[in-house]
DRENBAZA-236208 format. One record per residue (C-alpha): x, y, z; residue in three letters; residue number from 1. Coordinates in steps of 0.25 Angstrom, whole numbers, plus 5000, padded with zeros to 4 digits. Example, Ala and Ser with C-alpha at 12.3 -4.5 7.8 and 13.67 -1.06 7.14 Angstrom:
<titors>
<titor X="5049" Y="4982" Z="5031" res="Ala" n="1"/>
<titor X="5055" Y="4996" Z="5029" res="Ser" n="2"/>
</titors>
This chain:
<titors>
<titor X="5064" Y="4890" Z="4791" res="Unk" n="1"/>
<titor X="5051" Y="4896" Z="4796" res="Unk" n="2"/>
<titor X="5039" Y="4889" Z="4802" res="Unk" n="3"/>
<titor X="5026" Y="4889" Z="4795" res="Unk" n="4"/>
<titor X="5021" Y="4899" Z="4807" res="Unk" n="5"/>
<titor X="5032" Y="4908" Z="4802" res="Unk" n="6"/>
<titor X="5029" Y="4906" Z="4788" res="Unk" n="7"/>
<titor X="5015" Y="4909" Z="4791" res="Unk" n="8"/>
<titor X="5018" Y="4922" Z="4799" res="Unk" n="9"/>
<titor X="5028" Y="4927" Z="4788" res="Unk" n="10"/>
<titor X="5016" Y="4925" Z="4777" res="Unk" n="11"/>
<titor X="5006" Y="4933" Z="4785" res="Unk" n="12"/>
<titor X="5016" Y="4944" Z="4787" res="Unk" n="13"/>
<titor X="5019" Y="4945" Z="4773" res="Unk" n="14"/>
<titor X="5004" Y="4946" Z="4771" res="Unk" n="15"/>
<titor X="5001" Y="4957" Z="4780" res="Unk" n="16"/>
<titor X="5014" Y="4964" Z="4774" res="Unk" n="17"/>
<titor X="5011" Y="4963" Z="4760" res="Unk" n="18"/>
<titor X="4996" Y="4967" Z="4763" res="Unk" n="19"/>
<titor X="5001" Y="4980" Z="4769" res="Unk" n="20"/>
<titor X="5010" Y="4982" Z="4756" res="Unk" n="21"/>
<titor X="4998" Y="4980" Z="4745" res="Unk" n="22"/>
<titor X="4987" Y="4987" Z="4752" res="Unk" n="23"/>
<titor X="4987" Y="4998" Z="4763" res="Unk" n="24"/>
<titor X="4971" Y="4996" Z="4764" res="Unk" n="25"/>
<titor X="4971" Y="4981" Z="4766" res="Unk" n="26"/>
<titor X="4983" Y="4982" Z="4776" res="Unk" n="27"/>
<titor X="4975" Y="4990" Z="4784" res="Unk" n="28"/>
<titor X="4962" Y="4983" Z="4784" res="Unk" n="29"/>
<titor X="4965" Y="4968" Z="4784" res="Unk" n="30"/>
<titor X="4972" Y="4968" Z="4798" res="Unk" n="31"/>
<titor X="4960" Y="4973" Z="4804" res="Unk" n="32"/>
<titor X="4954" Y="4959" Z="4801" res="Unk" n="33"/>
<titor X="4953" Y="4949" Z="4812" res="Unk" n="34"/>
<titor X="4965" Y="4941" Z="4812" res="Unk" n="35"/>
<titor X="4958" Y="4929" Z="4807" res="Unk" n="36"/>
<titor X="4954" Y="4935" Z="4794" res="Unk" n="37"/>
<titor X="4965" Y="4945" Z="4792" res="Unk" n="38"/>
<titor X="4974" Y="4935" Z="4785" res="Unk" n="39"/>
<titor X="4964" Y="4929" Z="4775" res="Unk" n="40"/>
<titor X="4959" Y="4943" Z="4772" res="Unk" n="41"/>
<titor X="4974" Y="4949" Z="4770" res="Unk" n="42"/>
<titor X="4977" Y="4936" Z="4762" res="Unk" n="43"/>
<titor X="4965" Y="4938" Z="4753" res="Unk" n="44"/>
<titor X="4968" Y="4953" Z="4750" res="Unk" n="45"/>
<titor X="4982" Y="4949" Z="4745" res="Unk" n="46"/>
<titor X="4978" Y="4938" Z="4737" res="Unk" n="47"/>
<titor X="4968" Y="4948" Z="4731" res="Unk" n="48"/>
<titor X="4980" Y="4958" Z="4729" res="Unk" n="49"/>
<titor X="4987" Y="4948" Z="4720" res="Unk" n="50"/>
<titor X="4975" Y="4947" Z="4711" res="Unk" n="51"/>
<titor X="4974" Y="4963" Z="4711" res="Unk" n="52"/>
<titor X="4989" Y="4964" Z="4707" res="Unk" n="53"/>
<titor X="4986" Y="4957" Z="4695" res="Unk" n="54"/>
<titor X="4975" Y="4964" Z="4692" res="Unk" n="55"/>
<titor X="4980" Y="4977" Z="4693" res="Unk" n="56"/>
<titor X="4994" Y="4973" Z="4686" res="Unk" n="57"/>
<titor X="4993" Y="4984" Z="4674" res="Unk" n="58"/>
<titor X="5004" Y="4976" Z="4666" res="Unk" n="59"/>
<titor X="4996" Y="4962" Z="4665" res="Unk" n="60"/>
<titor X="4986" Y="4960" Z="4654" res="Unk" n="61"/>
<titor X="4973" Y="4954" Z="4659" res="Unk" n="62"/>
<titor X="4976" Y="4940" Z="4654" res="Unk" n="63"/>
<titor X="4989" Y="4940" Z="4662" res="Unk" n="64"/>
<titor X="4981" Y="4945" Z="4675" res="Unk" n="65"/>
<titor X="4971" Y="4933" Z="4672" res="Unk" n="66"/>
<titor X="4982" Y="4923" Z="4672" res="Unk" n="67"/>
<titor X="4988" Y="4928" Z="4685" res="Unk" n="68"/>
<titor X="4975" Y="4929" Z="4692" res="Unk" n="69"/>
<titor X="4972" Y="4915" Z="4688" res="Unk" n="70"/>
<titor X="4986" Y="4910" Z="4693" res="Unk" n="71"/>
<titor X="4983" Y="4917" Z="4707" res="Unk" n="72"/>
<titor X="4970" Y="4912" Z="4709" res="Unk" n="73"/>
<titor X="4976" Y="4898" Z="4706" res="Unk" n="74"/>
<titor X="4987" Y="4900" Z="4716" res="Unk" n="75"/>
<titor X="4978" Y="4906" Z="4727" res="Unk" n="76"/>
<titor X="4969" Y="4893" Z="4725" res="Unk" n="77"/>
<titor X="4981" Y="4883" Z="4725" res="Unk" n="78"/>
<titor X="4978" Y="4879" Z="4710" res="Unk" n="79"/>
<titor X="4992" Y="4883" Z="4705" res="Unk" n="80"/>
<titor X="5005" Y="4886" Z="4713" res="Unk" n="81"/>
<titor X="5008" Y="4900" Z="4718" res="Unk" n="82"/>
<titor X="5019" Y="4902" Z="4709" res="Unk" n="83"/>
<titor X="5011" Y="4899" Z="4697" res="Unk" n="84"/>
<titor X="5004" Y="4913" Z="4700" res="Unk" n="85"/>
<titor X="5016" Y="4921" Z="4706" res="Unk" n="86"/>
<titor X="5027" Y="4918" Z="4696" res="Unk" n="87"/>
<titor X="5018" Y="4924" Z="4683" res="Unk" n="88"/>
<titor X="5012" Y="4934" Z="4692" res="Unk" n="89"/>
<titor X="5025" Y="4940" Z="4696" res="Unk" n="90"/>
<titor X="5030" Y="4939" Z="4683" res="Unk" n="91"/>
<titor X="5019" Y="4946" Z="4677" res="Unk" n="92"/>
<titor X="5019" Y="4956" Z="4687" res="Unk" n="93"/>
<titor X="5035" Y="4959" Z="4686" res="Unk" n="94"/>
<titor X="5032" Y="4973" Z="4683" res="Unk" n="95"/>
<titor X="5021" Y="4976" Z="4693" res="Unk" n="96"/>
<titor X="5023" Y="4989" Z="4702" res="Unk" n="97"/>
<titor X="5019" Y="4984" Z="4715" res="Unk" n="98"/>
<titor X="5029" Y="4977" Z="4722" res="Unk" n="99"/>
<titor X="5021" Y="4973" Z="4734" res="Unk" n="100"/>
<titor X="5010" Y="4966" Z="4725" res="Unk" n="101"/>
<titor X="5022" Y="4959" Z="4718" res="Unk" n="102"/>
<titor X="5026" Y="4955" Z="4732" res="Unk" n="103"/>
<titor X="5013" Y="4950" Z="4735" res="Unk" n="104"/>
<titor X="5012" Y="4941" Z="4723" res="Unk" n="105"/>
<titor X="5026" Y="4935" Z="4726" res="Unk" n="106"/>
<titor X="5020" Y="4931" Z="4740" res="Unk" n="107"/>
<titor X="5008" Y="4925" Z="4734" res="Unk" n="108"/>
<titor X="5012" Y="4912" Z="4741" res="Unk" n="109"/>
<titor X="5013" Y="4919" Z="4755" res="Unk" n="110"/>
<titor X="4998" Y="4925" Z="4753" res="Unk" n="111"/>
<titor X="4992" Y="4911" Z="4749" res="Unk" n="112"/>
<titor X="5000" Y="4904" Z="4761" res="Unk" n="113"/>
<titor X="4993" Y="4913" Z="4770" res="Unk" n="114"/>
<titor X="4980" Y="4910" Z="4762" res="Unk" n="115"/>
<titor X="4981" Y="4895" Z="4765" res="Unk" n="116"/>
<titor X="4982" Y="4897" Z="4780" res="Unk" n="117"/>
<titor X="4968" Y="4903" Z="4780" res="Unk" n="118"/>
<titor X="4956" Y="4894" Z="4784" res="Unk" n="119"/>
<titor X="4949" Y="4886" Z="4772" res="Unk" n="120"/>
<titor X="4937" Y="4895" Z="4772" res="Unk" n="121"/>
<titor X="4946" Y="4908" Z="4770" res="Unk" n="122"/>
<titor X="4954" Y="4902" Z="4759" res="Unk" n="123"/>
<titor X="4942" Y="4898" Z="4751" res="Unk" n="124"/>
<titor X="4936" Y="4913" Z="4753" res="Unk" n="125"/>
<titor X="4950" Y="4919" Z="4748" res="Unk" n="126"/>
<titor X="4950" Y="4908" Z="4737" res="Unk" n="127"/>
<titor X="4936" Y="4913" Z="4732" res="Unk" n="128"/>
<titor X="4940" Y="4928" Z="4733" res="Unk" n="129"/>
<titor X="4953" Y="4926" Z="4726" res="Unk" n="130"/>
<titor X="4946" Y="4918" Z="4716" res="Unk" n="131"/>
<titor X="4935" Y="4927" Z="4712" res="Unk" n="132"/>
<titor X="4944" Y="4939" Z="4713" res="Unk" n="133"/>
<titor X="4955" Y="4933" Z="4704" res="Unk" n="134"/>
<titor X="4945" Y="4927" Z="4694" res="Unk" n="135"/>
<titor X="4937" Y="4941" Z="4694" res="Unk" n="136"/>
<titor X="4950" Y="4949" Z="4692" res="Unk" n="137"/>
<titor X="4953" Y="4940" Z="4681" res="Unk" n="138"/>
<titor X="4940" Y="4942" Z="4674" res="Unk" n="139"/>
<titor X="4942" Y="4957" Z="4675" res="Unk" n="140"/>
<titor X="4957" Y="4958" Z="4670" res="Unk" n="141"/>
<titor X="4950" Y="4957" Z="4656" res="Unk" n="142"/>
<titor X="4942" Y="4969" Z="4659" res="Unk" n="143"/>
<titor X="4952" Y="4979" Z="4662" res="Unk" n="144"/>
<titor X="4951" Y="4992" Z="4654" res="Unk" n="145"/>
<titor X="4950" Y="5006" Z="4655" res="Unk" n="146"/>
<titor X="4936" Y="5006" Z="4652" res="Unk" n="147"/>
<titor X="4932" Y="4999" Z="4665" res="Unk" n="148"/>
<titor X="4922" Y="4988" Z="4668" res="Unk" n="149"/>
<titor X="4910" Y="4986" Z="4660" res="Unk" n="150"/>
<titor X="4899" Y="4991" Z="4672" res="Unk" n="151"/>
<titor X="4896" Y="4990" Z="4686" res="Unk" n="152"/>
<titor X="4893" Y="4975" Z="4687" res="Unk" n="153"/>
<titor X="4906" Y="4972" Z="4680" res="Unk" n="154"/>
<titor X="4913" Y="4983" Z="4690" res="Unk" n="155"/>
<titor X="4905" Y="4976" Z="4703" res="Unk" n="156"/>
<titor X="4910" Y="4962" Z="4698" res="Unk" n="157"/>
<titor X="4925" Y="4968" Z="4697" res="Unk" n="158"/>
<titor X="4923" Y="4973" Z="4711" res="Unk" n="159"/>
<titor X="4918" Y="4960" Z="4717" res="Unk" n="160"/>
<titor X="4929" Y="4951" Z="4711" res="Unk" n="161"/>
<titor X="4940" Y="4961" Z="4716" res="Unk" n="162"/>
<titor X="4934" Y="4965" Z="4730" res="Unk" n="163"/>
<titor X="4920" Y="4960" Z="4732" res="Unk" n="164"/>
<titor X="4925" Y="4946" Z="4733" res="Unk" n="165"/>
<titor X="4934" Y="4951" Z="4744" res="Unk" n="166"/>
<titor X="4922" Y="4956" Z="4752" res="Unk" n="167"/>
<titor X="4916" Y="4942" Z="4751" res="Unk" n="168"/>
<titor X="4929" Y="4936" Z="4755" res="Unk" n="169"/>
<titor X="4929" Y="4945" Z="4768" res="Unk" n="170"/>
<titor X="4915" Y="4941" Z="4770" res="Unk" n="171"/>
<titor X="4918" Y="4927" Z="4771" res="Unk" n="172"/>
<titor X="4930" Y="4928" Z="4780" res="Unk" n="173"/>
<titor X="4923" Y="4938" Z="4788" res="Unk" n="174"/>
<titor X="4912" Y="4929" Z="4789" res="Unk" n="175"/>
<titor X="4920" Y="4917" Z="4794" res="Unk" n="176"/>
<titor X="4927" Y="4926" Z="4805" res="Unk" n="177"/>
<titor X="4913" Y="4932" Z="4810" res="Unk" n="178"/>
<titor X="4900" Y="4924" Z="4811" res="Unk" n="179"/>
<titor X="4892" Y="4939" Z="4814" res="Unk" n="180"/>
<titor X="4898" Y="4943" Z="4801" res="Unk" n="181"/>
<titor X="4895" Y="4932" Z="4793" res="Unk" n="182"/>
<titor X="4880" Y="4933" Z="4799" res="Unk" n="183"/>
<titor X="4880" Y="4949" Z="4795" res="Unk" n="184"/>
<titor X="4885" Y="4946" Z="4782" res="Unk" n="185"/>
<titor X="4875" Y="4935" Z="4778" res="Unk" n="186"/>
<titor X="4866" Y="4941" Z="4766" res="Unk" n="187"/>
<titor X="4875" Y="4953" Z="4764" res="Unk" n="188"/>
<titor X="4887" Y="4946" Z="4757" res="Unk" n="189"/>
<titor X="4885" Y="4957" Z="4745" res="Unk" n="190"/>
<titor X="4891" Y="4967" Z="4754" res="Unk" n="191"/>
<titor X="4904" Y="4961" Z="4755" res="Unk" n="192"/>
<titor X="4905" Y="4962" Z="4740" res="Unk" n="193"/>
<titor X="4902" Y="4977" Z="4740" res="Unk" n="194"/>
<titor X="4912" Y="4979" Z="4751" res="Unk" n="195"/>
<titor X="4923" Y="4973" Z="4742" res="Unk" n="196"/>
<titor X="4917" Y="4981" Z="4730" res="Unk" n="197"/>
<titor X="4917" Y="4994" Z="4737" res="Unk" n="198"/>
<titor X="4932" Y="4993" Z="4740" res="Unk" n="199"/>
<titor X="4936" Y="4989" Z="4726" res="Unk" n="200"/>
<titor X="4927" Y="5000" Z="4720" res="Unk" n="201"/>
<titor X="4935" Y="5010" Z="4729" res="Unk" n="202"/>
<titor X="4948" Y="5004" Z="4723" res="Unk" n="203"/>
<titor X="4942" Y="5005" Z="4709" res="Unk" n="204"/>
<titor X="4937" Y="5020" Z="4710" res="Unk" n="205"/>
<titor X="4951" Y="5023" Z="4718" res="Unk" n="206"/>
<titor X="4960" Y="5017" Z="4707" res="Unk" n="207"/>
<titor X="4952" Y="5021" Z="4695" res="Unk" n="208"/>
<titor X="4963" Y="5030" Z="4690" res="Unk" n="209"/>
<titor X="4975" Y="5021" Z="4691" res="Unk" n="210"/>
<titor X="4967" Y="5010" Z="4685" res="Unk" n="211"/>
<titor X="4963" Y="5019" Z="4673" res="Unk" n="212"/>
<titor X="4978" Y="5022" Z="4672" res="Unk" n="213"/>
<titor X="4981" Y="5008" Z="4669" res="Unk" n="214"/>
<titor X="4970" Y="5005" Z="4660" res="Unk" n="215"/>
<titor X="4960" Y="4998" Z="4669" res="Unk" n="216"/>
<titor X="4947" Y="5003" Z="4675" res="Unk" n="217"/>
<titor X="4939" Y="4994" Z="4684" res="Unk" n="218"/>
<titor X="4927" Y="5004" Z="4684" res="Unk" n="219"/>
<titor X="4915" Y="5002" Z="4677" res="Unk" n="220"/>
<titor X="4915" Y="5009" Z="4665" res="Unk" n="221"/>
<titor X="4901" Y="5014" Z="4665" res="Unk" n="222"/>
<titor X="4900" Y="5020" Z="4678" res="Unk" n="223"/>
<titor X="4904" Y="5033" Z="4683" res="Unk" n="224"/>
<titor X="4914" Y="5037" Z="4695" res="Unk" n="225"/>
<titor X="4902" Y="5041" Z="4703" res="Unk" n="226"/>
<titor X="4894" Y="5029" Z="4700" res="Unk" n="227"/>
<titor X="4905" Y="5020" Z="4704" res="Unk" n="228"/>
<titor X="4907" Y="5028" Z="4717" res="Unk" n="229"/>
<titor X="4892" Y="5027" Z="4720" res="Unk" n="230"/>
<titor X="4893" Y="5011" Z="4718" res="Unk" n="231"/>
<titor X="4905" Y="5011" Z="4727" res="Unk" n="232"/>
<titor X="4897" Y="5018" Z="4738" res="Unk" n="233"/>
<titor X="4886" Y="5007" Z="4737" res="Unk" n="234"/>
<titor X="4897" Y="4997" Z="4739" res="Unk" n="235"/>
<titor X="4903" Y="5005" Z="4751" res="Unk" n="236"/>
<titor X="4890" Y="5006" Z="4757" res="Unk" n="237"/>
<titor X="4888" Y="4990" Z="4756" res="Unk" n="238"/>
<titor X="4902" Y="4989" Z="4761" res="Unk" n="239"/>
<titor X="4898" Y="4996" Z="4774" res="Unk" n="240"/>
<titor X="4886" Y="4987" Z="4776" res="Unk" n="241"/>
<titor X="4897" Y="4976" Z="4775" res="Unk" n="242"/>
<titor X="4905" Y="4980" Z="4785" res="Unk" n="243"/>
<titor X="4893" Y="4984" Z="4794" res="Unk" n="244"/>
<titor X="4890" Y="4968" Z="4794" res="Unk" n="245"/>
<titor X="4903" Y="4965" Z="4801" res="Unk" n="246"/>
<titor X="4901" Y="4964" Z="4816" res="Unk" n="247"/>
<titor X="4908" Y="4975" Z="4824" res="Unk" n="248"/>
<titor X="4916" Y="4964" Z="4833" res="Unk" n="249"/>
<titor X="4923" Y="4961" Z="4820" res="Unk" n="250"/>
<titor X="4930" Y="4974" Z="4819" res="Unk" n="251"/>
<titor X="4942" Y="4970" Z="4811" res="Unk" n="252"/>
<titor X="4933" Y="4965" Z="4800" res="Unk" n="253"/>
<titor X="4924" Y="4978" Z="4801" res="Unk" n="254"/>
<titor X="4938" Y="4987" Z="4801" res="Unk" n="255"/>
<titor X="4944" Y="4980" Z="4789" res="Unk" n="256"/>
<titor X="4931" Y="4982" Z="4781" res="Unk" n="257"/>
<titor X="4928" Y="4996" Z="4786" res="Unk" n="258"/>
<titor X="4942" Y="5001" Z="4784" res="Unk" n="259"/>
<titor X="4942" Y="4996" Z="4769" res="Unk" n="260"/>
<titor X="4928" Y="5002" Z="4767" res="Unk" n="261"/>
<titor X="4931" Y="5015" Z="4773" res="Unk" n="262"/>
<titor X="4943" Y="5017" Z="4765" res="Unk" n="263"/>
<titor X="4935" Y="5015" Z="4752" res="Unk" n="264"/>
<titor X="4924" Y="5024" Z="4757" res="Unk" n="265"/>
<titor X="4934" Y="5035" Z="4758" res="Unk" n="266"/>
<titor X="4941" Y="5032" Z="4746" res="Unk" n="267"/>
<titor X="4928" Y="5032" Z="4738" res="Unk" n="268"/>
<titor X="4924" Y="5045" Z="4743" res="Unk" n="269"/>
<titor X="4936" Y="5051" Z="4740" res="Unk" n="270"/>
<titor X="4935" Y="5046" Z="4726" res="Unk" n="271"/>
<titor X="4920" Y="5051" Z="4725" res="Unk" n="272"/>
<titor X="4925" Y="5066" Z="4728" res="Unk" n="273"/>
<titor X="4934" Y="5066" Z="4716" res="Unk" n="274"/>
<titor X="4930" Y="5069" Z="4703" res="Unk" n="275"/>
<titor X="4942" Y="5062" Z="4697" res="Unk" n="276"/>
<titor X="4953" Y="5053" Z="4702" res="Unk" n="277"/>
<titor X="4967" Y="5053" Z="4695" res="Unk" n="278"/>
<titor X="4972" Y="5042" Z="4704" res="Unk" n="279"/>
<titor X="4969" Y="5034" Z="4716" res="Unk" n="280"/>
<titor X="4979" Y="5042" Z="4725" res="Unk" n="281"/>
<titor X="4968" Y="5053" Z="4724" res="Unk" n="282"/>
<titor X="4958" Y="5046" Z="4733" res="Unk" n="283"/>
<titor X="4968" Y="5037" Z="4740" res="Unk" n="284"/>
<titor X="4966" Y="5038" Z="4755" res="Unk" n="285"/>
<titor X="4978" Y="5043" Z="4762" res="Unk" n="286"/>
<titor X="4984" Y="5034" Z="4774" res="Unk" n="287"/>
<titor X="4980" Y="5044" Z="4784" res="Unk" n="288"/>
<titor X="4965" Y="5042" Z="4780" res="Unk" n="289"/>
<titor X="4967" Y="5028" Z="4780" res="Unk" n="290"/>
<titor X="4973" Y="5027" Z="4794" res="Unk" n="291"/>
<titor X="4961" Y="5037" Z="4799" res="Unk" n="292"/>
<titor X="4951" Y="5028" Z="4794" res="Unk" n="293"/>
<titor X="4958" Y="5016" Z="4799" res="Unk" n="294"/>
<titor X="4957" Y="5021" Z="4812" res="Unk" n="295"/>
<titor X="4943" Y="5025" Z="4811" res="Unk" n="296"/>
<titor X="4939" Y="5011" Z="4808" res="Unk" n="297"/>
<titor X="4944" Y="5006" Z="4822" res="Unk" n="298"/>
<titor X="4932" Y="5013" Z="4828" res="Unk" n="299"/>
<titor X="4921" Y="5014" Z="4815" res="Unk" n="300"/>
<titor X="4922" Y="5000" Z="4812" res="Unk" n="301"/>
<titor X="4915" Y="4996" Z="4826" res="Unk" n="302"/>
<titor X="4903" Y="5006" Z="4822" res="Unk" n="303"/>
<titor X="4893" Y="5004" Z="4811" res="Unk" n="304"/>
<titor X="4889" Y="5017" Z="4813" res="Unk" n="305"/>
<titor X="4904" Y="5024" Z="4811" res="Unk" n="306"/>
<titor X="4905" Y="5017" Z="4799" res="Unk" n="307"/>
<titor X="4892" Y="5021" Z="4793" res="Unk" n="308"/>
<titor X="4896" Y="5036" Z="4796" res="Unk" n="309"/>
<titor X="4909" Y="5034" Z="4790" res="Unk" n="310"/>
<titor X="4904" Y="5028" Z="4777" res="Unk" n="311"/>
<titor X="4893" Y="5040" Z="4777" res="Unk" n="312"/>
<titor X="4903" Y="5052" Z="4779" res="Unk" n="313"/>
<titor X="4915" Y="5046" Z="4771" res="Unk" n="314"/>
<titor X="4907" Y="5042" Z="4758" res="Unk" n="315"/>
<titor X="4899" Y="5055" Z="4758" res="Unk" n="316"/>
<titor X="4904" Y="5059" Z="4745" res="Unk" n="317"/>
<titor X="4903" Y="5045" Z="4739" res="Unk" n="318"/>
<titor X="4889" Y="5044" Z="4745" res="Unk" n="319"/>
<titor X="4884" Y="5055" Z="4737" res="Unk" n="320"/>
<titor X="4889" Y="5052" Z="4723" res="Unk" n="321"/>
<titor X="4878" Y="5053" Z="4713" res="Unk" n="322"/>
<titor X="4881" Y="5043" Z="4702" res="Unk" n="323"/>
</titors>
């Protein structure tokens, strides 16, 4: 029989392993964080990924998705036994094509055990994030259609509940870790939301063709591609301002944010150069591009000037788009 410490280490090993299986990008970025916050950020990502798996399940109707999302939230908040979520979820996703996502759902108890080892402050922040995301996605489950969302405000609301709230979570966790960052971000909390929204807008634009093929669009129906790209550029500009508020001594936090930001900039600039995108693979960054930029962040994250120059040069096409 394993000791509590051995069980805890096994749980952390699983979290690290499954993170690498379900997200190539976040498996790169999250380990850059200070050890004291890497665990909770990785844990939160996996909880959010479970919600996202339910949302993206093509074979489930909106009511089933809403029901599973409610059960998941109740399990996270300790209102029901974990099995009350995992059993019906695994049954509903019996034909799900991604085995890693299924494995993550099977191991929901593992992910929640790790969450319960975090501080009460961090658990409260994660609970808020998961609540807003789960309830927000449940609201939007009934709005799935090929026509897309009604307008820009609804689009921004969707991007908030999916990712903007994660920007808020990061700010809460970063602030508790760094008094200097807490001071810098005071009065500029809106930048955290823009940071999350920019990353989500990138995913929506990148995945538009695949979403359309399964009968869904998360784009605002009344805006053109160019108008969306111009809005995304504005969000990226705010995102860079957010990163610049992170003290240079917190280099892990800076690299974490700058890496995610930079990959989004490169992806959106590639999208801006194309008239039509048949599928996301056409604008997907190569492993070489990702590896090169990863190495670049080791130096660039120390310099405000270098990050600004990167953005100006790499977003050149994006910046000159006329809606």
